[in-house]
C-alpha positions in Angstrom: -31.5 6.7 13.0 -29.8 4.5 15.6 -28.2 6.1 18.9 -24.7 5.4 17.2 -25.5 7.1 14.0 -27.2 9.9 15.9 -24.0 10.2 18.2 -21.5 10.3 15.4 -23.3 12.9 13.2 -23.5 15.2 16.0 -19.8 15.1 16.7 -19.2 15.9 13.0 -17.6 19.2 13.4 -15.1 18.0 16.1 -14.2 15.1 13.7 -13.2 17.5 11.0 -11.2 19.6 13.6 -9.4 17.0 14.7 -8.6 15.7 11.2 -7.6 19.3 10.5 -5.0 19.3 13.2 -3.6 16.0 12.0 -3.3 16.9 8.4 -1.3 20.0 9.5 1.7 17.7 10.9 3.7 16.8 7.8 4.2 13.2 9.3 6.5 12.1 6.2 9.3 9.8 7.6 12.3 12.0 8.4 15.8 11.7 9.7 16.0 9.4 13.1 16.4 11.7 16.1 16.5 10.8 19.9 13.3 9.4 20.8 12.0 9.8 17.3 12.7 6.7 15.2 10.9 8.0 12.2 11.5 11.9 12.6 9.8 14.3 14.8 6.7 14.8 12.5 5.2 11.2 12.8 5.8 11.6 16.6 4.2 14.9 17.1 1.1 13.3 15.2 1.1 10.5 17.5 1.3 12.8 20.3 -1.8 14.7 19.1 -3.7 11.5 18.6 -2.8 10.2 22.1 -3.4 13.7 23.8 -7.2 13.4 22.2 -7.5 10.1 23.2 -6.9 10.8 27.0 -9.2 13.8 26.7 -11.9 11.5 26.0 -11.0 9.2 29.0 -9.1 6.4 27.5 -5.9 5.0 28.9 -3.0 5.4 26.6 0.7 4.1 25.7 3.4 5.3 23.7 5.5 2.7 22.6 9.1 4.9 22.1 7.1 6.8 19.2 7.0 3.8 17.1 3.3 3.4 18.1 0.7 4.2 20.5 -2.4 2.6 21.7 -5.7 3.8 23.4 -7.9 1.3 25.6 -11.6 1.3 26.0 -11.1 -0.2 29.6 -9.0 -2.2 31.9 -10.1 -5.3 30.0 -7.7 -7.5 27.9 -8.3 -6.3 24.6 -9.9 -8.7 22.3 -9.8 -6.7 19.3 -7.3 -4.1 18.0 -8.3 -1.5 15.2 -5.1 -0.7 13.6 -4.4 2.6 11.6 -1.3 4.7 11.0 -0.6 8.6 11.3 2.4 8.8 8.8 2.0 9.7 5.3 3.6 9.8 1.9 5.2 12.9 0.5 2.8 15.5 -0.9 4.6 15.7 -4.1 3.4 18.1 -7.0 -0.2 19.2 -8.7 -1.9 20.1 -5.5 -5.0 22.7 -6.2 -4.3 23.7 -2.7 -1.7 23.4 0.3 -1.6 19.5 1.2 -0.9 20.1 4.6 -3.8 22.4 5.3 -7.1 20.6 5.4 -9.5 22.3 2.6 -13.1 21.8 2.7 -14.4 21.8 -0.9 -18.4 21.0 -0.6 -18.6 17.4 0.8 -14.8 16.7 0.2 -12.0 17.1 3.0 -8.7 17.6 1.2 -5.3 17.3 2.4 -2.4 14.5 2.3 -3.5 11.8 4.8 -7.4 12.3 4.7 -8.0 8.8 3.6 -4.8 7.4 4.0 -5.1 7.0 7.0 -5.4 10.1 9.1 -9.3 10.1 8.6 -10.0 6.7 9.4 -7.9 7.1 12.4 -10.1 9.8 13.6 -13.2 7.8 12.5 -11.6 4.6 14.8 -11.3 6.9 17.8 -14.8 8.6 17.5 -16.2 5.1 17.2 -14.9 3.9 20.4 -15.7 6.9 21.9 -19.5 6.6 20.8 -19.6 3.3 22.4 -18.2 4.3 25.8 -20.3 7.7 26.0 -23.4 5.9 25.1 -22.8 3.5 27.7 -23.2 0.5 25.6 -21.5 -2.6 27.6 -18.8 -4.5 26.3 -17.7 -8.0 27.7 -14.4 -7.9 25.7 -11.6 -5.1 25.8 -10.8 -3.0 22.8 -7.6 -1.3 21.7 -6.7 1.4 19.1 -3.3 1.1 17.6 -1.8 4.1 16.0 1.5 3.5 13.9 3.7 5.8 12.1 5.8 3.9 9.8 3.3 2.2 7.6 4.1 4.0 4.3 8.0 3.0 4.7 8.2 -0.6 5.7 5.8 -1.1 8.7 8.9 -0.9 11.2 6.5 0.7 13.6 4.7 -2.5 13.8 7.4 -4.9 14.0 8.7 -3.0 16.9 5.5 -2.6 18.7 4.8 -6.7 18.2 8.1 -7.0 19.8 7.0 -5.2 22.8 3.4 -6.1 23.0 1.1 -8.7 22.1 -1.8 -8.1 19.6 -5.3 -9.0 20.5 -6.5 -12.2 18.6 -8.9 -10.0 16.3 -7.2 -7.3 14.3 -8.6 -5.1 11.4 -7.2 -1.8 9.8 -9.3 0.7 8.0 -6.3 0.8 5.8 -7.8 -0.9 2.7 -11.3 -0.8 1.2 -14.7 -2.3 1.6 -16.4 -4.8 1.8 -13.3 -6.7 3.3 -10.1 -7.7 2.5 -9.2 -11.2 3.6 -6.8 -12.5 1.0 -3.6 -10.6 -0.2 -1.2 -12.3 -2.7 2.5 -12.9 -1.8 5.0 -10.6 -3.0 8.6 -10.7 -4.3 10.8 -7.8 -5.5 14.1 -8.9 -7.4 16.8 -6.5 -8.4 19.4 -7.6 -10.9 22.3 -6.4 -12.9 25.1 -7.2 -15.4 28.1 -5.2 -17.1 26.7 -2.2 -19.1 26.5 -3.1 -22.9 29.0 -0.9 -24.7 27.5 2.4 -26.2 24.1 1.7 -24.5 22.3 4.2 -22.2 18.7 3.2 -20.9 16.6 5.2 -18.4 13.3 3.7 -17.2 11.3 3.3 -14.1 12.2 4.9 -10.7 10.1 2.7 -8.3 9.8 -0.7 -8.2 5.8 -1.2 -7.5 4.8 0.8 -10.7 4.6 0.0 -14.4 7.1 2.6 -16.2 5.5 5.2 -18.2 8.6 6.0 -20.3 11.8 4.4 -21.5 14.4 6.6 -22.9 17.3 5.2 -24.5 20.7 6.2 -26.3 22.8 4.1 -28.5 26.2 4.8 -30.0 25.8 3.2 -33.8 29.0 2.2 -35.8 29.5 3.9 -39.0 32.4 3.6 -41.6 33.6 7.3 -40.3 32.8 6.8 -36.6 30.2 6.7 -34.2 26.6 8.1 -34.2 24.3 8.6 -31.5 20.7 7.7 -31.7 18.1 8.8 -29.2 14.7 7.6 -28.6 11.9 7.3 -26.0 9.0 4.9 -25.7 5.7 6.0 -24.1 3.7 3.6 -22.1 1.1 4.2 -19.3 1.8 4.1 -15.3 -0.2 1.9 -13.2 0.4 0.1 -9.9 2.5 -3.1 -10.0 -0.4 -5.1 -8.8 -2.6 -4.3 -11.8 -0.2 -4.3 -14.2 -3.2 -4.6 -17.1 -4.4 -1.3 -16.2 -1.0 0.6 -18.0 1.3 -0.2 -20.7 4.8 -1.1 -19.7 7.2 1.0 -21.7 10.4 -1.1 -21.0 8.7 -4.1 -22.3 7.4 -1.8 -25.3 10.9 -0.9 -25.9 12.5 -4.2 -25.8 9.9 -5.6 -28.0 10.4 -3.2 -30.6 14.3 -3.5 -30.4 14.0 -7.3 -30.8 11.5 -6.7 -33.8 14.2 -4.3 -35.2 14.3 -0.4 -34.8 15.5 0.8 -38.2 17.5 3.5 -36.6 19.4 1.0 -34.4 20.6 -1.3 -37.5 24.0 -2.3 -36.7 23.8 -2.3 -33.0 23.1 -5.8 -31.8 22.9 -5.8 -28.0 22.0 -9.8 -26.9 21.0 -9.1 -23.6 18.3 -7.0 -24.4 17.2 -9.4 -27.0 17.2 -12.1 -24.2 15.2 -9.8 -21.7 12.5 -9.3 -24.7 12.1 -13.2 -24.5 11.4 -13.3 -21.0 9.5 -10.2 -20.6 7.1 -10.1 -23.5 5.2 -7.2 -24.0 1.5 -7.7 -22.7 2.1 -10.6 -20.8 1.3 -9.7 -17.0 1.8 -13.2 -15.5 5.5 -14.1 -15.9 4.5 -17.3 -18.1 7.3 -16.9 -20.3 9.7 -17.1 -17.4 8.0 -20.5 -16.5 5.7 -18.8 -13.9 2.2 -17.9 -14.6 0.6 -19.2 -11.7 -3.2 -18.9 -10.6 -5.5 -19.8 -8.0 -9.5 -19.7 -7.6 -9.1 -17.4 -4.6 -6.4 -14.5 -5.4 -6.6 -15.1 -9.4 -3.6 -14.6 -11.7 -0.1 -13.8 -10.5 1.5 -10.7 -11.7 4.9 -10.0 -13.0 6.4 -6.8 -13.7 9.6 -5.4 -15.3 9.5 -2.3 -13.6 13.0 -0.7 -14.1 15.7 -1.0 -16.5 18.5 1.6 -15.8 22.2 1.9 -16.7 24.3 3.8 -14.4 28.0 3.1 -13.1 29.0 0.6 -15.5 26.2 -1.6 -14.8 22.6 -2.5 -16.6 20.1 -2.7 -13.5 16.4 -4.1 -13.5 13.9 -4.6 -11.0 11.0 -6.9 -11.1 7.8 -6.9 -9.0 6.1 -10.0 -8.5 2.7 -10.7 -6.8 2.0 -14.4 -6.5 -1.3 -16.5 -5.6 -2.1 -18.2 -2.5 -1.0 -21.5 -3.2 2.4 -20.7 -3.9 5.5 -20.6 -1.6 8.0 -17.6 -1.8 10.9 -19.9 -2.1 9.4 -21.7 -5.1 8.9 -18.2 -7.1 12.2 -16.7 -6.4 13.9 -19.7 -7.4 12.4 -19.9 -10.8 12.9 -16.1 -11.5 16.3 -15.9 -10.2 17.4 -18.9 -12.2 15.7 -17.4 -15.3 17.9 -14.2 -14.9 21.2 -15.8 -14.1 20.7 -18.0 -17.3 20.9 -14.9 -19.5 23.8 -13.3 -17.7 22.4 -11.3 -14.9 23.7 -11.4 -11.2 20.9 -11.2 -8.6 21.7 -8.1 -6.2 18.7 -8.8 -4.0 15.7 -11.0 -3.7 13.3 -10.1 -0.8 9.2 -10.8 -0.3 6.6 -12.2 1.8 4.2 -14.9 1.9 0.8 -14.8 0.8 -1.9 -13.8 3.8 -5.2 -14.9 4.0 -7.8 -15.0 7.0 -10.3 -17.7 6.6 -13.8 -16.0 4.8 -15.8 -18.3 6.8 -14.5 -17.2 10.2 -16.9 -15.9 12.8 -14.7 -12.5 12.7 -15.0 -11.7 9.1 -18.7 -12.8 9.0 -19.4 -10.3 11.9 -17.5 -7.6 10.2 -19.4 -8.4 6.6 -22.8 -8.1 8.7 -21.9 -4.9 10.2 -21.0 -3.4 6.6 -24.2 -4.6 5.3 -26.4 -3.3 8.1 -24.8 0.3 7.9 -24.4 0.5 4.2 -27.5 -1.6 2.9 -24.8 -3.2 0.2 -23.8 -6.8 0.0 -20.5 -7.6 1.8 -18.1 -10.3 0.5 -14.4 -11.0 1.0 -12.3 -9.9 -1.4 -8.6 -10.7 -2.5 -5.9 -8.1 -3.9 -2.5 -7.9 -5.2 -1.4 -5.3 -3.0 -0.2 -5.5 0.9 -2.2 -4.0 3.5 -0.9 -2.9 7.1 -2.1 -6.6 8.4 -0.3 -8.8 5.9 1.6 -10.2 8.4 -0.5 -10.5 11.0 -2.4 -14.0 11.2 -6.2 -13.6 11.1 -6.2 -9.9 10.3 -7.9 -8.2 7.6 -8.5 -4.9 6.0 -12.0 -3.4 6.9 -12.3 -0.1 4.9 -11.9 2.8 4.6 -12.5 3.1 0.9 -15.7 2.5 -0.4 -16.5 0.6 -3.7 -16.1 2.4 -6.8 -14.5 5.5 -5.5 -11.4 7.1 -6.3 -10.4 9.2 -3.4 -6.5 10.2 -4.8 -4.7 8.1 -2.2 -1.0 8.9 -2.6 -1.7 11.7 -5.5 -2.4 15.4 -5.2 -5.8 16.3 -3.9 -6.4 13.2 -1.9 -9.6 13.6 0.1 -12.3 11.6 2.3 -15.8 13.1 2.0 -17.8 14.2 5.1 -20.3 11.5 4.6 -17.6 8.6 4.2 -15.6 9.9 7.2 -18.9 9.6 9.3 -20.0 6.2 7.8 -16.7 5.0 8.5 -17.1 5.8 12.3 -20.3 4.5 12.2 -19.4 0.9 10.7 -16.4 0.9 13.2 -18.5 1.4 16.3 -20.8 -1.3 15.0 -18.3 -3.6 14.6 -17.1 -2.9 18.0 -20.6 -3.7 20.0 -20.9 -6.9 17.7 -17.4 -8.3 18.1 -17.2 -7.5 22.0 -20.6 -7.5 23.5 
């Protein structure tokens, strides 16, 4: 067993204790107050982490409670490890208190255990191991702890407006072996006048395949109107992997277009037009004139994720993840024109360009070599449809913290990290620090 591994495993109980302290802070974004831009709890989590960094002898900086940092020594940092201390809301369905770390066998259960408080703890003990083992580094290392990754990364934008990031940056806020390519993303919100006698309720967030589509139609009869109610069931999935779900909205539109017997006599042209643009079972937007693909990132994804009537409007939303060889302006122009042509107004259309770091760079190759050394598994770069904390950082990559083939219940009830994976993450990061900065 290497000195690094020995050191980290000998500090297992300390690492679990620190993770327990951090999980106990419900660092969900709250109301901004003086000196706490994202509420008091994210700022409190940051304070706990920076105090622990100082206790271990690292120099720290708190950048206005947006983000904080800890430096290995006084050298200009060449490497930054970027993690975040904010979390998504707990939600329902937990088998124990979400903000009290529970040890269940090898599992450490609590909100933030894998995303991203556990990896943040691992990064600190990785840097501490290198320092206390006296391993010489010729380049500086900085840990950066953010507080707003889950709600748009305004923390990172502010930090970058005040400080310059090192040339090498990785975040343990993704998955192994290494994510070097992330598709571009566009989110379009659109609306039109609510069709008379039609109510629809489907989808609550733009980045998920909707699992239910409820509808009410007022059908004209000889002696007046009658209300027809219905619900189409689907299966939820993340918008970046729509093939894993079944879209209840497009399923409803297809059924309506093909003729629902109970709705005979109620012709709603806009719904039939939507059915043409968004065929059920099509995931790449081909019917909208899109359907692009490239060799690295694969097929684009295209999800009609919301369709709701409210305040006299029929409003919808589309989540698009497009390949590396396309531009945001091209994709936006195509989808917005198609929607306008069938009578919709574009309420907003925003997004980000694709992100890609050269898989053949020394930085990427060194990280993958480290992964192979510690795990014995093959290291390779992968592309994803989602976005990570480094999406807008030139040259940045996501390196961990999820190991392949495991479901850590991230953003779900009973989120966890195993003790072994917590320690292994620290070991991998420590070895990476040495290889990149020796």
